[in-house]
N, C-alpha and C positions, 0 to 999 in steps of 0.2 A: 504494500500500500504506500502511496505517495501522498504527502500533504503539502499544499501550497496555499498562499493567500491570494485571493482574487478581489477585484472591484467590479461591481455591477451597478453603477450609480445612475443608469438611465434605462428607459424602456427598451431602446434599441440594443443596448448591450445585453440585456437579459434575453431578448429574442435571439440575438446572434449566438450567445452562449448555449442556449438550449438547442439550437440548430446544430452546433458543433458536437455537443456531447451525445446527441441522439445518433450520430454516425457510428458510435462505438458500442460494442456489446457489454462493456464494463459498467460497473456501478459507480455512481458519483454521489457523494454525500456532502451537502453544504451544512456547515456547523456555525451557528451564531448563538453564543451563550449556551443555554441548555437545550436549544432547538436543533434538531437534525432533520434536514429536508432532502428529499430525493432531488438530485441535480437536474433530472430530466423533467421535473414538474414545474411548468411555468407559473401555475397558480401558487404552488408551494413557495417558490422563490419570492413572489410578490408579498408573501406573508412575513418576510424577514425585514429587518432594518437594513436597507440597502445604502444608507449614508456612510457606513463604516465598511472596512475590508472584512471579507468572510473567509473562513477556512474551507478549503475544498479537499476532501479525502477521495482519492482516486484508487479504487480497488483494481489493481493491475499487477502483472508480473514485470520483471525487469526488461523483458524483450519488447513489450508494447508501450512501456512508459515514455521513451523518447518521442514516439509518434504522437501520443496523446498530448504531451507537454508542448510539442511544437504547434499543434492545432489550437491549443488554449493560450498560447503566448500573448495575444492581445489583451487578455483579461488578467494575467498574472502580474502581481505587484512584486517587484524585486526587493 
């Protein structure tokens, strides 16, 4: 599992993020405080406080991680 911080501070970013993660068979969990939301659920994402960075847990193996991280690069905060 990989964990990165992402920013989804606009509606367009949320839509683009969901479009990217649905291309993969992996599971994506967004963690904000005590809430854990399915990263492929656009309604779930909008229930979070999007004004702050969110932790993204990517359930993947080492072989698929680079491809996923490259696809999600526009959302990742260094």
